[in-house]
C-alpha positions as semicolon CSV with decimal commas, in nm:
position;residue;x (nm);y (nm);z (nm)
1;M;17,296;11,962;12,253
2;E;17,512;11,819;11,976
3;R;17,794;12,058;12,054
4;G;17,748;11,991;12,428
5;G;17,752;11,615;12,353
6;R;18,090;11,637;12,180
7;W;18,229;11,834;12,472
8;F;18,093;11,577;12,718
9;L;18,238;11,289;12,514
10;N;18,581;11,449;12,546
11;V;18,542;11,445;12,925
12;L;18,445;11,077;12,917
13;R;18,721;10,977;12,678
14;H;18,993;11,176;12,852
15;P;18,900;11,188;13,223
16;L;19,263;11,213;13,334
17;T;19,305;11,521;13,116
18;A;18,996;11,680;13,272
19;V;19,124;11,611;13,623
20;A;19,470;11,742;13,531
21;L;19,319;12,063;13,396
22;W;19,132;12,114;13,722
23;I;19,453;12,063;13,917
24;V;19,618;12,332;13,703
25;V;19,319;12,563;13,763
26;A;19,337;12,498;14,137
27;V;19,708;12,576;14,153
28;A;19,669;12,891;13,942
29;A;19,366;13,013;14,139
30;F;19,514;12,955;14,484
31;P;19,722;13,279;14,510
32;F;19,418;13,483;14,412
33;A;19,177;13,296;14,639
34;V;19,388;13,338;14,954
35;T;19,414;13,715;14,901
36;V;19,045;13,772;14,830
37;T;18,987;13,979;15,145
38;R;19,264;14,227;15,064
39;H;19,041;14,473;14,878
40;L;18,702;14,393;15,031
41;Q;18,513;14,663;15,218
42;A;18,380;14,601;15,570
43;E;18,161;14,912;15,583
44;N;17,992;14,950;15,248
45;L;17,631;15,032;15,332
46;Q;17,646;15,369;15,162
47;V;17,372;15,451;14,913
48;A;17,531;15,632;14,621
49;G;17,387;15,981;14,576
50;S;17,212;15,984;14,915
51;P;17,224;16,296;15,138
52;S;17,433;16,115;15,402
53;V;17,702;16,020;15,149
54;W;17,708;16,378;15,016
55;A;17,744;16,512;15,371
56;D;18,017;16,267;15,472
57;D;18,219;16,347;15,159
58;R;18,220;16,715;15,249
59;L;18,276;16,662;15,619
60;A;18,590;16,466;15,530
61;V;18,720;16,774;15,350
62;L;18,702;16,990;15,662
63;Q;18,950;16,775;15,855
64;P;18,876;16,913;16,204
65;P;19,149;16,878;16,465
66;P;19,138;16,533;16,629
67;A;18,929;16,527;16,945
68;A;18,941;16,286;17,236
69;G;18,647;16,048;17,242
70;P;18,522;15,775;17,475
71;T;18,797;15,518;17,527
72;L;18,789;15,182;17,703
73;L;19,102;15,110;17,910
74;T;19,156;14,742;17,996
75;G;19,431;14,491;18,068
76;L;19,552;14,660;18,387
77;P;19,404;14,685;18,740
78;A;19,168;14,981;18,781
79;A;19,386;15,126;19,056
80;R;19,689;15,117;18,828
81;L;19,496;15,289;18,549
82;Q;19,376;15,560;18,788
83;S;19,729;15,613;18,917
84;V;19,864;15,656;18,563
85;A;19,584;15,903;18,484
86;A;19,652;16,105;18,796
87;S;20,025;16,121;18,718
88;I;19,954;16,309;18,395
89;R;19,677;16,522;18,547
90;I;19,377;16,355;18,387
91;P;19,078;16,453;18,607
92;A;18,935;16,163;18,806
93;A;18,586;16,273;18,695
94;W;18,676;16,161;18,343
95;L;18,726;15,798;18,453
96;H;18,437;15,560;18,518
97;T;18,452;15,198;18,628
98;T;18,311;14,947;18,382
99;A;18,339;14,574;18,316
100;G;18,706;14,479;18,309
101;G;18,850;14,830;18,318
102;L;18,783;15,201;18,304
103;L;18,587;15,414;18,061
104;L;18,760;15,742;17,976
105;L;18,493;16,005;17,902
106;P;18,655;16,344;17,830
107;P;18,423;16,642;17,775
108;A;18,316;16,714;17,418
109;G;18,579;16,909;17,225
110;T;18,874;16,792;17,435
111;P;19,184;16,781;17,208
112;A;19,320;16,433;17,144
113;A;19,662;16,552;17,260
114;T;19,525;16,596;17,614
115;V;19,467;16,223;17,663
116;G;19,740;16,101;17,426
117;P;20,004;16,053;17,700
118;L;19,759;15,847;17,908
119;L;19,678;15,614;17,619
120;A;20,049;15,577;17,537
121;Q;20,143;15,485;17,896
122;V;19,856;15,234;17,921
123;R;19,977;15,058;17,608
124;Q;20,340;15,067;17,721
125;A;20,239;14,901;18,048
126;G;20,072;14,615;17,861
127;G;19,717;14,743;17,874
128;M;19,473;14,816;17,593
129;A;19,305;15,140;17,490
130;R;19,013;15,100;17,247
131;A;18,797;15,380;17,119
132;V;18,429;15,326;17,195
133;D;18,301;15,420;16,851
134;A;18,144;15,267;16,541
135;A;18,482;15,172;16,390
136;S;18,594;14,973;16,696
137;I;18,255;14,808;16,737
138;G;18,245;14,718;16,367
139;K;18,592;14,566;16,396
140;E;18,482;14,353;16,692
141;I;18,175;14,236;16,498
142;S;18,398;14,134;16,206
143;T;18,637;13,957;16,444
144;D;18,349;13,771;16,608
145;S;18,219;13,672;16,263
146;E;18,556;13,532;16,159
147;R;18,590;13,351;16,491
148;T;18,242;13,202;16,447
149;L;18,318;13,085;16,094
150;H;18,637;12,919;16,215
151;S;18,472;12,749;16,512
152;S;18,164;12,649;16,312
153;S;18,380;12,480;16,051
154;I;18,550;12,282;16,328
155;I;18,206;12,173;16,451
156;A;18,052;12,114;16,109
157;L;18,334;11,910;15,955
158;P;18,312;11,605;16,185
159;V;17,932;11,614;16,168
160;L;17,947;11,619;15,788
161;L;18,205;11,340;15,784
162;V;17,952;11,124;15,968
163;L;17,641;11,248;15,786
164;L;17,770;11,244;15,428
165;P;17,840;10,868;15,410
166;V;17,492;10,802;15,548
167;V;17,330;11,039;15,297
168;F;17,540;10,919;15,003
169;G;17,530;10,554;15,098
170;A;17,903;10,495;15,061
171;V;18,222;10,637;15,208
172;A;18,398;10,678;14,872
173;Q;18,097;10,851;14,719
174;S;18,081;11,100;15,007
175;V;18,431;11,232;14,928
176;L;18,327;11,362;14,586
177;P;18,107;11,653;14,704
178;L;18,385;11,787;14,923
179;V;18,623;11,789;14,625
180;V;18,363;11,955;14,399
181;A;18,270;12,213;14,662
182;A;18,631;12,294;14,757
183;L;18,750;12,347;14,399
184;G;18,434;12,536;14,305
185;A;18,474;12,767;14,605
186;E;18,844;12,823;14,532
187;L;18,773;12,918;14,172
188;A;18,492;13,149;14,281
189;L;18,710;13,326;14,537
190;A;18,984;13,369;14,278
191;M;18,739;13,524;14,032
192;L;18,606;13,759;14,299
193;S;18,963;13,852;14,392
194;V;19,001;13,986;14,038
195;L;18,659;14,157;14,035
196;E;18,715;14,338;14,365
197;R;18,998;14,537;14,211
198;H;18,747;14,710;13,987
199;I;18,425;14,727;14,192
200;T;18,348;14,762;14,563
201;L;18,245;14,431;14,719
202;S;18,139;14,335;15,070
203;V;18,370;14,148;15,305
204;Y;18,080;13,916;15,386
205;L;18,082;13,763;15,037
206;T;18,357;13,520;15,141
207;D;18,110;13,368;15,388
208;I;17,839;13,343;15,121
209;V;18,080;13,178;14,878
210;S;18,193;12,923;15,137
211;F;17,845;12,829;15,257
212;L;17,685;12,817;14,912
213;A;17,971;12,626;14,753
214;L;17,963;12,362;15,025
215;G;17,584;12,339;15,032
216;V;17,511;12,322;14,660
217;G;17,828;12,124;14,591
218;V;17,703;11,849;14,821
219;D;17,352;11,865;14,675
220;Y;17,463;11,848;14,313
221;A;17,717;11,572;14,373
222;L;17,454;11,374;14,565
223;F;17,200;11,395;14,283
224;V;17,449;11,300;14,010
225;T;17,636;11,024;14,193
226;T;17,314;10,864;14,312
227;R;17,195;10,829;13,951
228;F;17,537;10,696;13,855
229;R;17,518;10,425;14,122
230;D;17,161;10,339;14,025
231;A;17,275;10,282;13,668
232;L;17,568;10,067;13,784
233;D;17,332;9,864;14,001
234;R;17,121;9,790;13,693
235;G;17,430;9,653;13,517
236;A;17,518;9,952;13,298
237;A;17,879;9,997;13,189
238;V;18,067;10,285;13,354
239;P;18,062;10,522;13,051
240;A;17,691;10,456;12,999
241;A;17,622;10,510;13,369
242;V;17,800;10,847;13,361
243;R;17,600;10,945;13,052
244;E;17,273;10,853;13,217
245;A;17,361;11,037;13,538
246;M;17,451;11,356;13,353
247;R;17,156;11,331;13,113
248;T;16,907;11,303;13,400
249;A;17,044;11,439;13,729
250;G;17,304;11,653;13,550
251;R;17,030;11,825;13,351
252;S;16,827;11,881;13,668
253;V;17,131;12,020;13,845
254;L;17,197;12,259;13,557
255;F;16,850;12,411;13,591
256;S;16,881;12,415;13,969
257;G;17,215;12,594;13,956
258;L;17,080;12,851;13,713
259;A;16,788;12,912;13,949
260;V;17,013;12,967;14,251
261;S;17,262;13,189;14,069
262;L;16,990;13,400;13,906
263;A;16,806;13,428;14,237
264;M;17,126;13,556;14,400
265;A;17,172;13,797;14,111
266;T;16,836;13,958;14,195
267;L;17,010;14,115;14,496
268;L;17,171;14,350;14,244
269;I;16,836;14,529;14,247
270;G;16,926;14,631;14,603
271;G;17,139;14,897;14,438
272;T;17,426;14,923;14,688
273;S;17,776;14,780;14,700
274;Y;17,672;14,561;14,996
275;W;17,397;14,386;14,800
276;R;17,616;14,378;14,488
277;G;17,885;14,193;14,682
278;L;17,640;13,930;14,808
279;A;17,480;13,895;14,464
280;L;17,806;13,848;14,277
281;G;17,958;13,630;14,547
282;G;17,662;13,393;14,554
283;A;17,610;13,379;14,177
284;V;17,979;13,323;14,101
285;A;18,002;13,052;14,368
286;V;17,713;12,853;14,221
287;V;17,835;12,892;13,863
288;C;18,181;12,767;13,961
289;V;18,032;12,467;14,144
290;L;17,817;12,397;13,836
291;L;18,130;12,401;13,623
292;A;18,300;12,152;13,854
293;T;17,987;11,936;13,866
294;H;17,966;11,911;13,485
295;T;18,338;11,861;13,414
296;L;18,534;11,738;13,715
297;L;18,262;11,519;13,869
298;P;18,188;11,306;13,557
299;A;18,563;11,263;13,502
300;L;18,605;11,140;13,861
301;L;18,308;10,906;13,824
302;R;18,457;10,769;13,502
303;L;18,786;10,702;13,681
304;M;18,633;10,559;13,999
305;G;18,373;10,341;13,830
306;P;18,241;10,066;14,064
307;R;18,487;10,180;14,333
308;V;18,238;10,458;14,409
309;R;18,055;10,193;14,615
310;W;18,353;10,144;14,846
311;G;18,243;10,161;15,209
312;L;17,882;10,084;15,119
313;I;17,627;10,161;15,392
314;P;17,316;9,944;15,341
315;M;17,086;10,167;15,549
316;A;17,166;10,487;15,358
317;M;16,889;10,746;15,363
318;E;16,783;10,706;15,002
319;R;16,714;10,338;15,065
320;W;16,494;10,385;15,371
321;S;16,143;10,242;15,333
322;L;16,004;10,549;15,510
323;W;15,988;10,735;15,182
324;R;15,796;10,459;15,009
325;W;15,541;10,470;15,290
326;L;15,517;10,850;15,272
327;A;15,489;10,832;14,895
328;D;15,196;10,591;14,925
329;W;15,027;10,800;15,190
330;S;15,066;11,139;15,017
331;T;14,946;11,015;14,677
332;W;14,665;10,783;14,786
333;R;14,530;11,036;15,036
334;P;14,615;11,357;14,850
335;W;14,349;11,572;15,016
336;F;14,480;11,483;15,362
337;S;14,839;11,528;15,244
338;V;14,773;11,876;15,104
339;A;14,566;11,979;15,407
340;L;14,837;11,860;15,646
341;G;15,112;12,039;15,455
342;L;14,916;12,365;15,431
343;G;14,825;12,349;15,797
344;L;15,185;12,297;15,908
345;L;15,297;12,598;15,701
346;A;15,001;12,820;15,785
347;A;15,054;12,802;16,161
348;P;15,386;12,994;16,167
349;A;15,293;13,195;15,855
350;L;15,020;13,372;16,055
351;L;15,296;13,556;16,243
352;A;15,471;13,678;15,926
353;T;15,292;14,014;15,931
354;R;15,449;14,087;16,271
355;L;15,803;14,059;16,137
356;S;15,992;14,382;16,205
357;V;16,326;14,401;16,029
358;I;16,571;14,679;16,115
359;L;16,931;14,778;16,067
360;P;17,056;14,901;16,406
361;A;17,229;15,236;16,393
362;D;17,376;15,154;16,733
363;L;17,611;14,876;16,624
364;A;17,686;14,783;16,986
365;V;17,349;14,606;17,016
366;M;17,480;14,352;16,762
367;L;17,750;14,248;17,010
368;P;17,681;13,994;17,287
369;R;17,559;14,137;17,616
370;N;17,885;14,052;17,793
371;S;18,097;14,245;17,541
372;S;18,314;14,502;17,717
373;L;18,261;14,750;17,434
374;R;17,884;14,712;17,456
375;R;17,890;14,764;17,832
376;A;18,118;15,067;17,795
377;E;17,882;15,225;17,546
378;A;17,584;15,157;17,773
379;L;17,768;15,335;18,055
380;Q;17,838;15,630;17,826
381;Q;17,467;15,655;17,748
382;Q;17,385;15,655;18,119
383;L;17,633;15,934;18,192
384;Q;17,602;16,153;17,883
385;G;17,260;16,067;17,746
386;P;17,133;15,806;17,495
387;G;17,215;16,016;17,190
388;S;17,576;16,082;17,292
389;V;17,695;15,760;17,125
390;A;17,585;15,874;16,780
391;P;17,602;16,251;16,722
392;L;17,443;16,378;16,402
393;P;17,696;16,589;16,207
394;I;17,550;16,845;15,966
395;V;17,731;17,013;15,680
396;L;17,621;17,334;15,506
397;E;17,763;17,431;15,168
398;F;17,720;17,801;15,079
399;A;17,751;17,979;14,748
400;G;17,936;18,248;14,942
401;T;18,226;18,197;15,183
402;V;18,275;18,197;15,557
403;S;18,436;18,543;15,520
404;D;18,090;18,684;15,441
405;P;17,880;18,794;15,745
406;A;17,566;18,684;15,555
407;T;17,688;18,324;15,576
408;W;17,701;18,342;15,955
409;T;17,357;18,501;15,973
410;V;17,217;18,194;15,794
411;V;17,419;17,960;16,019
412;A;17,278;18,130;16,331
413;R;16,919;18,101;16,201
414;I;16,960;17,733;16,107
415;T;17,119;17,663;16,447
416;G;16,818;17,814;16,621
417;D;16,569;17,628;16,400
418;I;16,735;17,294;16,469
419;A;16,770;17,361;16,843
420;A;16,394;17,416;16,857
421;L;16,316;17,072;16,710
422;P;16,180;16,800;16,942
423;D;16,433;16,549;17,081
424;V;16,734;16,781;17,037
425;A;16,963;16,777;17,341
426;V;17,256;16,989;17,218
427;V;17,351;17,173;16,899
428;A;17,723;17,240;16,859
429;S;17,758;17,540;16,628
430;P;18,020;17,810;16,563
431;T;17,755;18,073;16,633
432;S;17,715;17,936;16,986
433;I;18,047;18,083;17,103
434;G;17,882;18,426;17,136
435;L;18,044;18,624;16,852
436;P;17,828;18,828;16,610
437;P;17,829;18,738;16,235
438;A;18,071;19,021;16,147
439;R;18,329;18,903;16,405
440;L;18,297;18,543;16,290
441;A;18,350;18,645;15,928
442;L;18,655;18,852;16,024
443;A;18,803;18,564;16,227
444;A;18,756;18,324;15,938
445;A;18,912;18,567;15,690
446;S;19,212;18,665;15,900
447;A;19,321;18,326;16,038
448;P;19,643;18,218;15,862
449;D;19,582;17,849;15,931
450;A;19,344;17,608;16,106
451;Q;19,538;17,633;16,432
452;A;19,476;18,009;16,450
453;L;19,099;17,958;16,422
454;G;19,075;17,840;16,781
455;P;18,727;17,700;16,863
456;L;18,614;17,767;16,504
457;A;18,852;17,497;16,378
458;D;18,594;17,235;16,479
459;F;18,343;17,382;16,231
460;I;18,526;17,541;15,937
461;N;18,849;17,514;15,738
462;P;18,860;17,815;15,503
463;K;19,205;17,726;15,369
464;V;19,070;17,392;15,239
465;D;18,713;17,489;15,143
466;P;18,577;17,832;15,244
467;H;18,220;17,735;15,148
468;L;18,164;17,464;15,413
469;V;18,037;17,495;15,770
470;A;17,979;17,199;16,003
471;L;17,735;17,164;16,292
472;A;17,672;16,872;16,526
473;V;17,345;16,767;16,691
474;T;17,313;16,534;16,988
475;A;16,972;16,374;17,014
476;A;16,799;16,320;17,347
477;S;16,701;15,969;17,237
478;G;16,914;15,672;17,137
479;P;17,015;15,616;16,773
480;D;16,766;15,328;16,722
481;Q;16,467;15,494;16,883
482;A;16,184;15,618;16,664
483;A;16,232;15,974;16,793
484;T;16,584;15,987;16,648
485;G;16,459;15,875;16,309
486;Q;16,193;16,144;16,322
487;L;16,457;16,399;16,423
488;L;16,671;16,306;16,121
489;T;16,375;16,367;15,892
490;A;16,290;16,693;16,068
491;I;16,649;16,823;16,037
492;Q;16,662;16,740;15,667
493;D;16,324;16,910;15,613
494;T;16,449;17,216;15,801
495;L;16,759;17,235;15,583
496;T;16,563;17,183;15,262
497;H;16,300;17,448;15,330
498;N;16,493;17,710;15,528
499;L;16,826;17,738;15,349
500;P;16,855;18,020;15,094
501;F;16,882;17,949;14,723
502;G;17,225;17,814;14,628
503;T;17,292;17,667;14,973
504;R;17,274;17,295;15,044
505;G;17,279;17,104;15,369
506;A;17,251;16,743;15,484
507;V;17,305;16,517;15,785
508;G;17,599;16,276;15,776
509;G;17,745;16,019;16,011
510;P;17,666;15,650;16,072
511;T;17,308;15,704;16,193
512;A;17,206;15,901;15,884
513;L;17,393;15,661;15,655
514;L;17,213;15,356;15,797
515;H;16,882;15,543;15,789
516;D;16,933;15,607;15,416
517;F;17,036;15,244;15,358
518;T;16,728;15,113;15,540
519;R;16,491;15,340;15,350
520;H;16,655;15,259;15,017
521;T;16,651;14,882;15,083
522;N;16,289;14,880;15,201
523;R;16,186;15,052;14,879
524;R;16,365;14,797;14,664
525;L;16,304;14,483;14,869
526;P;15,963;14,403;14,712
527;W;16,128;14,420;14,369
528;V;16,406;14,186;14,483
529;I;16,161;13,928;14,618
530;G;15,941;13,965;14,310
531;A;16,240;13,913;14,080
532;A;16,347;13,602;14,276
533;A;15,995;13,460;14,242
534;L;15,995;13,538;13,869
535;V;16,331;13,361;13,830
536;A;16,189;13,056;14,005
537;L;15,883;13,060;13,778
538;V;16,082;13,093;13,455
539;V;16,338;12,827;13,551
540;L;16,067;12,580;13,653
541;V;15,879;12,633;13,327
542;A;16,201;12,586;13,131
543;A;16,300;12,278;13,332
544;T;15,965;12,098;13,335
545;G;15,757;12,253;13,057
546;S;15,476;12,286;13,311
547;L;15,328;12,625;13,391
548;A;15,097;12,461;13,645
549;Q;15,384;12,310;13,844
550;A;15,585;12,632;13,815
551;L;15,300;12,840;13,956
552;A;15,240;12,588;14,234
553;G;15,611;12,589;14,318
554;V;15,630;12,968;14,343
555;V;15,312;12,992;14,551
556;L;15,436;12,725;14,791
557;D;15,776;12,894;14,814
558;G;15,593;13,211;14,911
559;L;15,409;13,020;15,182
560;V;15,739;12,873;15,307
561;A;15,884;13,226;15,311
562;A;15,591;13,345;15,524
563;A;15,631;13,049;15,759
564;T;16,004;13,119;15,787
565;A;15,927;13,483;15,870
566;G;15,692;13,363;16,144
567;I;15,963;13,141;16,290
568;L;16,201;13,438;16,292
569;V;15,937;13,631;16,487
570;L;15,909;13,351;16,744
571;T;16,284;13,302;16,784
572;I;16,486;13,613;16,703
573;Q;16,230;13,889;16,743
574;R;16,061;13,756;17,058
575;G;16,370;13,591;17,201
576;G;16,248;13,233;17,200
577;F;16,468;12,939;17,305
578;G;16,685;13,160;17,521
579;L;16,791;13,399;17,244
580;Q;16,823;13,770;17,302
581;P;16,502;13,937;17,172
582;Q;16,560;14,193;16,898
583;P;16,431;14,254;16,545
584;P;16,604;14,051;16,270
585;N;16,881;14,236;16,090
586;L;16,797;14,397;15,755
587;T;17,136;14,306;15,606
588;V;17,072;13,931;15,627
589;T;16,692;13,873;15,630
590;P;16,636;13,946;15,257
591;L;16,920;13,706;15,177
592;I;16,730;13,424;15,352
593;F;16,424;13,468;15,132
594;V;16,625;13,500;14,811
595;L;16,821;13,185;14,894
596;L;16,493;13,009;14,972
597;F;16,355;13,075;14,624
598;G;16,682;12,966;14,467
599;L;16,766;12,657;14,671
600;S;16,409;12,523;14,668
601;M;16,446;12,487;14,292
602;D;16,713;12,222;14,353
603;Y;16,465;11,991;14,518
604;E;16,169;12,091;14,302
605;V;16,342;12,016;13,973
606;I;16,484;11,684;14,096
607;L;16,142;11,566;14,219
608;L;15,948;11,680;13,912
609;H;16,201;11,532;13,671
610;R;16,169;11,194;13,846
611;I;15,791;11,215;13,818
612;Q;15,820;11,303;13,447
613;E;16,055;11,010;13,390
614;A;15,790;10,778;13,532
615;L;15,522;10,940;13,313
616;R;15,735;10,876;13,006
617;T;15,725;10,504;13,082
618;G;15,345;10,514;13,065
619;A;15,267;10,534;13,436
620;E;14,957;10,723;13,538
621;V;15,011;11,047;13,729
622;R;14,934;10,915;14,078
623;A;15,175;10,625;14,035
624;A;15,439;10,855;13,885
625;A;15,413;11,092;14,179
626;R;15,441;10,800;14,421
627;R;15,751;10,676;14,242
628;G;15,902;11,024;14,234
629;I;15,879;11,081;14,610
630;A;15,980;10,721;14,688
631;E;16,299;10,749;14,480
632;T;16,399;11,104;14,573
633;G;16,255;11,156;14,923
634;G;16,557;11,031;15,114
635;M;16,797;11,197;14,872
636;I;16,622;11,537;14,894
637;T;16,583;11,535;15,271
638;G;16,939;11,410;15,308
639;A;17,064;11,698;15,093
640;G;16,853;11,933;15,304
641;L;17,003;11,797;15,625
642;V;17,352;11,863;15,490
643;M;17,253;12,223;15,417
644;V;17,102;12,250;15,766
645;V;17,428;12,134;15,925
646;V;17,619;12,393;15,722
647;F;17,399;12,676;15,851
648;I;17,286;12,565;16,196
649;V;17,640;12,565;16,338
650;L;17,621;12,944;16,310
651;L;17,402;12,932;16,621
652;T;17,729;12,903;16,812
653;S;17,791;13,269;16,725
654;P;17,714;13,536;16,985
655;L;17,612;13,768;16,700
656;E;17,240;13,807;16,630
657;I;17,301;13,859;16,258
658;L;17,455;13,510;16,220
659;Q;17,193;13,355;16,448
660;T;16,925;13,501;16,221
661;L;17,091;13,349;15,915
662;A;17,121;13,012;16,091
663;I;16,759;12,995;16,210
664;G;16,612;13,141;15,892
665;M;16,795;12,907;15,654
666;T;16,741;12,603;15,877
667;A;16,367;12,670;15,898
668;A;16,333;12,740;15,525
669;I;16,521;12,424;15,422
670;L;16,339;12,193;15,663
671;L;15,998;12,332;15,574
672;D;16,074;12,300;15,204
673;T;16,217;11,947;15,210
674;W;15,997;11,785;15,475
675;I;15,663;11,952;15,401
676;V;15,653;12,091;15,047
677;R;15,842;11,808;14,872
678;T;15,704;11,531;15,095
679;F;15,335;11,625;15,119
680;L;15,231;11,922;14,907
681;I;15,388;11,862;14,565
682;P;15,305;11,486;14,551
683;G;14,955;11,551;14,687
684;L;14,882;11,834;14,445
685;T;15,019;11,633;14,154
686;A;14,796;11,339;14,242
687;L;14,491;11,565;14,277
688;L;14,545;11,750;13,949
689;G;14,633;11,445;13,743
690;R;14,750;11,526;13,390
691;R;14,656;11,892;13,449
692;A;14,948;11,909;13,693
693;F;15,179;11,931;13,390
694;W;14,972;12,173;13,184
695;P;15,021;12,276;12,905
696;G;15,211;11,952;12,829
697;A;15,132;11,607;12,951
698;T;15,472;11,537;13,101
699;G;15,685;11,837;13,024
700;T;15,878;12,000;12,745
701;E;15,983;11,831;12,426
702;E;16,329;11,800;12,573
703;A;16,188;11,619;12,877
704;L;16,002;11,377;12,648
705;R;16,310;11,263;12,465
706;P;16,365;10,887;12,480
707;A;16,590;10,751;12,750
708;G;16,880;10,690;12,510
709;A;16,899;11,051;12,391
710;G;17,106;11,329;12,542
711;L;17,455;11,425;12,638
712;G;17,735;11,206;12,530
713;E;17,555;11,012;12,255
714;D;17,761;10,923;11,952
């Protein structure tokens, strides 16, 4: 603390220098921050070492000749599109009317060159030709996400400009969190821009950085500046007021920030580049905001001094008498308070066991129902079968080569075994063209190049790798149906048990990749949640010195998590409030629960530290709890409302994944701030008395230090 005190004194004595240094940092970081998306990966759900990744790596080596796939033609009248197609002899049977245009569905194996002239003429005439595949759908999802983030910021900014002065109690004071959050986010993005050159990170981390930086930046600035104003109101000099604010609220914020960043870091246990990107993005964002809160914010407070009260709003939330009334009620009737809080959480928590989280292999279901790509894919499924939108490519790697007849004997046997599996509609195999193994081996050995292979070029490329053979299976069911998942397992079991020694095979493609990601994440998810809970427990013990309060906090967070899961069942999964019913997305639901454990520590530490401050003055526990909720209730719920505004605007998105994040985070924050902090923690503290802070009476030795001790003392 002595070394930290000297550092803090330098900030107080030279606030202009501290602000100038941050301006230099902002200018230096800007070029990196604005290019952060340059090296980010949009599709990074691969599980390293999984069978699907192995198969895709080898399938990429084969480089089959490009084939024509389903294509959506729009931007021109249907009659014009049909006329262009007829002029270059595209069969009318390949064209199907869909929303806003035509769906081009050439037969499987049609060379891309056959439809190339049609696509070129459509584009030259001002129309659009988009492939109906996972890449195009993924691009539209990313575009919709970016559009949502842009529109939500337009909605959120004016709401925050109105809400922040009310929460902070003064117009001038409400500007500080925006400065802290903006500079913290810029520094975080710049750091990630450097990291992404060395490790694979998710494109979604920019969203996490923006939301977290704004949310925690507002929270931390609110807690610190409120204590600063309280000290000024008592007549303290500006330097002393800054010291008090940083010694009390600043210390609480430090523990809170550590809790959030460490909770985000637990996503590293997810073990994929997707989870690593979210973990690093969230942790770095919070650490950078913490840095700004403990250097830039005190310097600004030192410079602003009493001017922080400019634009004072007398009815600010932290001054409302509501919280004094609630404090009296929850501490003088603790049994009723605890029973009410538990009842309000238990009602939705009863539905938690019905939560069904998936990662859709059919990405089109993530698009809004009126999406032209989604409608085109639905038409393709009607015409060609549900499994046509996601074929299952298989790769076989032999010890021998495709010039050996024995290789083709094995390929023929495996083709027959797979064709006999339930839910198989079609198996595309080189042995299906009717040639015996000896003829196939001779054709593979004598072909001078891939073009001379004819139909075999779709399955082998002996000039590149003579040990690989590809197959393709079309399931009778859709990619997200249980039967397709069972078929994937059955194919892999068939390959594992029926291939000869020295031969390996696996299923690749998007469906298998997402199946591996889901299975891998589900195995690790309990460890992620357990680690987040452990982080919350350790940080609370370190912050308060109370194992009893730490255990209570973690248990109540678990109950809030269950209640949040129940609300997701009622809204997203069952389609409540007019939403489209579908299971919550696996790529965002774990993030909600991890953020819950981290962000709840913000409010927990602030409340418990206020209670401990009252205990240090000699107040009995019930009175200390009453004072704690009375002084922090408006501040905590105000901070929660700011976080809610940040997330709830995502409901404007047509994407279910962002709606899930919006509803999940909104529910978790409101349940935590309005129920746990308002009723349960004060009520439990009043019931337990001094045992509420076991093993110490009021907390750690650090918490018991006299009011004059701490950062910035000479």
